[in-house]
Structures are given as structure tokens and as C-alpha cells.
C-alpha positions in Angstrom: 66.8 116.6 105.8 65.6 117.9 102.4 67.9 119.9 100.4 68.0 122.3 97.5 70.1 120.7 94.8 71.3 124.1 93.5 72.5 125.1 96.8 74.3 122.0 97.5 75.9 122.0 94.1 77.3 125.4 94.8 78.6 124.4 98.3 80.4 121.2 97.3 81.2 121.3 93.6 84.8 122.6 94.3 85.4 119.7 96.8 84.1 117.1 94.3 86.1 118.7 91.5 89.4 118.5 93.7 88.6 114.9 94.3 88.3 114.2 90.6 91.3 116.2 89.8 93.4 114.4 92.5 92.5 111.1 90.7 92.7 112.1 87.0 95.0 115.1 87.0 93.0 116.9 84.4 89.9 119.1 84.6 87.9 117.4 81.9 87.7 114.2 83.8 87.2 116.0 87.1 84.3 117.8 85.7 82.7 114.7 84.5 83.0 113.5 88.1 81.2 116.4 89.4 78.4 115.9 86.9 78.2 112.3 87.7 78.0 112.8 91.4 75.3 115.4 91.4 73.3 113.4 88.8 73.4 110.5 91.3 72.4 112.8 94.0 69.4 114.2 92.1 68.4 110.7 91.1 68.8 109.3 94.5 66.1 111.6 96.2 67.7 110.5 99.4 67.0 112.0 102.9 70.2 112.9 104.8 70.3 112.8 108.5 72.6 115.8 108.7 74.9 118.2 106.6 77.8 116.0 107.5 76.0 112.9 106.3 75.4 114.6 103.0 79.0 115.7 102.6 80.4 112.3 103.4 77.8 110.8 100.9 79.0 113.1 98.2 82.7 112.3 98.8 82.1 108.6 99.0 80.2 108.8 95.6 82.9 110.8 94.1 85.7 108.4 95.1 83.6 105.5 93.9 83.0 107.3 90.6 86.7 108.0 90.2 87.5 104.3 90.8 84.8 103.2 88.4 86.2 105.4 85.7 89.7 104.4 86.3 88.8 100.6 85.9 86.7 101.3 82.9 88.2 99.9 79.5 87.8 103.1 77.6 89.6 105.3 80.2 92.9 106.8 79.1 94.8 109.6 80.3 94.4 112.5 77.9 97.3 114.7 79.0 100.5 114.1 80.8 100.8 115.8 84.2 103.8 117.9 83.1 102.0 119.2 80.1 99.0 120.3 82.3 101.3 121.8 85.0 102.8 124.0 82.4 99.3 125.6 81.8 98.9 126.5 85.4 100.0 130.0 86.7 102.1 129.9 89.8 102.7 132.8 92.3 105.8 130.9 93.7 107.9 128.4 91.9 107.9 126.2 95.0 104.2 125.9 94.6 104.4 124.2 91.2 107.0 121.9 92.6 105.0 121.0 95.6 101.9 120.5 93.3 103.9 118.2 91.0 105.5 116.3 93.8 102.1 115.6 95.4 100.4 114.7 92.1 103.2 112.2 91.3 102.7 110.3 94.6 101.1 106.8 94.5 97.4 107.2 94.5 96.9 105.8 98.1 99.2 108.4 99.5 97.9 111.2 97.3 94.4 110.7 98.2 94.9 110.7 101.9 97.3 113.8 101.7 94.7 115.6 99.7 91.8 114.8 102.1 93.8 115.7 105.2 95.5 118.8 104.1 93.4 120.3 101.4 89.8 119.2 102.6 90.8 119.3 106.2 89.4 116.0 107.1 90.4 114.2 110.4 92.2 110.8 110.2 89.0 109.1 111.6 86.9 110.8 108.9 89.2 109.9 106.0 89.1 106.2 107.4 85.4 106.1 107.2 85.3 107.6 103.7 88.0 105.3 102.4 86.7 102.2 104.4 90.1 101.9 106.1 91.1 101.8 109.7 92.5 105.0 111.3 95.8 103.2 111.7 96.0 102.5 108.0 95.2 106.2 107.2 97.9 107.3 109.7 100.4 105.0 108.2 99.5 106.2 104.6 99.8 109.8 105.8 103.2 109.1 107.4 104.6 107.3 104.3 103.1 109.9 102.0 104.8 112.8 103.8 108.1 110.8 103.7 107.9 110.2 100.0 106.7 113.7 99.4 109.8 115.1 101.5 112.2 112.8 99.6 110.8 114.1 96.2 111.0 117.7 97.2 114.5 117.4 98.7 115.6 115.7 95.4 114.2 118.6 93.2 115.6 121.3 95.6 119.0 119.7 95.9 119.3 119.8 92.1 118.6 123.6 92.1 
């Protein structure tokens, strides 16, 4: 399947950005991930079997790029999450609390929760993207939801 890079960029840039933001919690590094993923797509000149194959390839490259950057020696978090959250505009105070609670989960839980709830991937698809078994993904979703519930109950109990 041949593709138009501009069309693919418009269709998937927000998904790739969300993955980068999920890892780095700031838009600057997330934008860098988007740029790097689409540069690799352009450079690869790869033929894809289907739209799903292309989408999965983009997400896999985005996750690998996030991991590569996180492991690099120069990587430093530029802005604490709490400072960034103050710059966002929320329609409902609970939205900001849920956002902060999700972003403060350990990365393994945050990633599967993001892919499942925000990107609408199935457990089987997440397993394929992350190179895990479906059972491991289900377990991480269960534990992530439990931790999220604990964090939110703690926040809401104090109010």
C-alpha cells in the first residue's frame, strides 16, 4: 500500500503526539517524537499491507522513540508535571484531578491505560504493540485502574 505522507501525517499526528505526551508529560518532547516518527516513515519508503499495519508501525516506532529518548544521557525533564498542569484549561475540576492521577501512575500502567481508554486499542492490540502477552496487559490494566482509583479516592477524600 503506497501512501501520501501529508495525508498520513494529518491522520496520525495527534495519536503520535499523545503517545509522546504520555511518556514525557510535556508538549515539546512530544512534538519531537512526532517529528522523528514521521521522518522515519518518510525515510523508510516502506510498503504497508493495510491501514492497520501502517497505524501499528507508527505506534511501535513512537513507543521505541520514547524509550530511546528516555534512556539517552542528555534527557532531562524540563518541567514538573504540576507546573504544566497549571497551564491547562479545564472545564471541570475533576478532569484535572483525573489527568494528574493518570499522569502520575507508573509508566507501565499509564501506557496501557492510555492505549486502552484514549486510543481505543483492544487488549490484544496493546499486547502486540508493546510486545507483551494479553494476560500481562490485562493485569497491568487491572492494577493501573486500582492505583488510579486509590489516588482519586485519596484526592477526593481530602476535599
